N, C-alpha and C positions, 0 to 999 in steps of 0.2 A: 911781419913783425920787425919793427925798427930796432936799431942798435940801442937806442935809449931805453926802449921798453925791455929789451933783453937784460940790460945791465941793472935796471931797477928791479926786475923780477928776480935776478940772481941775488942782488943785495938783500931783498926782502926775505928770500928763502934762507940765506946764510945767517943773517942777524936773528931771525925768529928761531931758527934751529939752535943757535948758541944760547939764546935766552932760555929756550925750553929745556936745554940740557942741564941747567942749574936745578938741583933737586933740593927743595926745602926740607923734605922728609928726611933725607940723608944728613943734611947739614944740621938741622935742629936736633935730631935724635943723637947725633954724635956729640953735639955740644951739651946735651942734657945727660947722656948716659956714658958717652965714650965708646958706644957700640955702633955698628952698622945696622940700620933698620932692616936691611935685606937678609940679615942673619937671624932676625927675630920674627916670631909669629908666622904669618903667611909668607914672609919673605918679600912682600911687595913694598916698594918705596912710595907709599901713598898715605892719604889721610886716614883711611879706615884702619890700616895696620898700625899706624902711629897711635891712634885712639885706643886700640886694643892692647898694644904692647908697651906704650910709654905713658899715656895719660891724656886727659882732656886739654890741659894747657898747651903742650906741644902740638896736639892735633889741631887746635884752633889756630895756632901760629902757622902750621903747615898749610891749612886750607886758605888762610889769608894770603900767604906768599904765593901759593899756586894760582890763586885768582889774579893777584897783581901781575905776575909774570905773563899770564895770558893777555891781560888787558894792555900791558906795556907793549908786547909784541904786536898785537893787532893795531894799536895806535901808531906804531912805527910804520907798519905796512900801509896804513891809511895815509900817513904823511908822505911816504916815498911815492906812492901812486898819485897823490893829489898834486904833486909837482910835475907830473908828466905832461909833456907838450900834447895838447888835445888836437885830434884830427876829426874830420867829419864822419869817420867810420864808427867810432864808439862814443857814446854819450859820456860826459865827465863823471856823472854819478856812477856809471858802470866801472870806470877805472878805479874809483875809490873803493867800491865794494869788492872788486876783484883783489885789490891789495889787502883788504881785511881778511878775506877768505884764505888767500895764499899764506899770509903771516900766521893765521890761526892754525892752518893745516900743519905748517912746519914747526910751530912751537909745540904742537902736540906730538909730532914725530920726535922732536928733541926730548920732550918729557918722557916718552916711552923708551927711546933708545939714546940715552945721553952719552955724548962723546967723552965727557969728563969722568964717567963712572962705568967704563967698560960696556957701554950700550945696554945696561940693565937698569931700567927705570921703573916708573909707576904705570898705572893703567889709564891715566889721562882724563879721568872723569871730571875733576874740578877744573882743570885747564880748559877742557872742551866746553864746560859750562860757562867759563869766562868768555870764550869765543862767541858762544851763542848770545850772551848778554850784550856784548859790544857790537856784534854784527847786526842782530835783529832782535830787539826786545820782545817783539810779539811771539816769535818762535821760542824765545827763552821762557816766557810765561807759560806757554803750552807745555814745554818740557818740564818746567818746575812743577806745574800742577800734576802732570802725569807721574813724576817721580814721588811726590809727596803722597799721592793716593796709594801707590804700590808699596812705598816704604811703611806707611802707617798701618796698612793692611797686613803686611808680612814681616816687618822688621828686618828685611833683607836688602841691604844697600846694593849688593851685586845685581839682584833681580831688577830693581828699579833702574840701575845704571844701564844694564843690557837692553831693557825695554826702551828706554829713552834714546839710546844709541840707534836702535833699529827704527824708531819713529822720527828721528831727526830729519832725514831726507824727505820723509813723507810730509811732515809739518812745513818744511822749507818750501817744498813744491806747492803746497796749498796756499801759503802766504804770499810767495813771490808771484804766483800766477794770478790769483784772484785779487790781491791787494796792490801789487806793484806793476803788473803787466796790463791787465785788462783796462784799468782806469786811464791808461796813457796811450791807448791805441790811436787816438786822433791827435796826439801831441807829438810834433817832430822832435827828434834828437833827445828822446827820453829813454826810459828802460825798454829793452827789447826782449823778444822771446829767448834770444841767446842767453840773456842774463838769467832767466828762469832755469834754463838747462845747466848752465855752468854752476849756478848757486846750488842746485840740487845735487850735481855731481860732487861738488866740494863737501856738501853735507854728508853724502853717501860715503866719501872717503874717510871723513872724520869718524862717522859711526862705525865703519868697518874696522878701523884701528882700535877703537874702544872695545868692540866686541871681541876682536882677536886677542887683545890683552886680557880678556876675561875668560879665555878658553878653559882654564882650570876651574873657575867658578861655575861655568856651564856644566862641567862634568859632575861637580859636587851638587849642583841644583837638581840635575836629573837623577842622581843617586840618593837625594834627600839628605846629604851630609853637610850642606852649606850652613855655616854658623850664623845665627841671628846676631844683630849688633849688640855689643856689650862693652862698655868702656872700662879700661883699667883705671883704678883709683890712683891719682897722683900722690 
């Protein structure tokens, strides 16, 4: 690993983490009510708790901002790695995708454990979804379809989120192997099997963080106490 690659990797990690540490749920709720969203409802600094505890308007603003910060962080990671001096060891397309995944992973870590708010943040579902959209729209559509089916069948956002987090590395493996790797077997300096493995590993890490942040929801799901979605009237 070259010094340039190390510096760009560190820069991507730090910038993405600091962007992720900005919490729209906390900021918007404080502006609207003067309270900390983490002292309301479920105590989670995320879209669902804002919807239940504050109302539809603030919840919509929260989800938009969470999406935007995920997209911005991933775009910065893409740009930083796209400027990297290319060697014959790794294809240029690989560099760019690695930068996206790295930024996406650390913006999610920042969202879950924000340095600005005592490392107590949200569950990263919306930000993770933004990562999926920017990194690979095909995986995003599979995840979105899965979530909508589960949500409309159960009205449980947490169940859909946990299931999608578990399936994210599976969908990533399928798409990168069959769509990105196999078609380029005879093409030099394009996507390699290493990319499939690293992409799947990154997706697994993202999914693991989201599931870990839903540990309390898992307990309530197993006990049948998880609440179905119901918005607070603004």
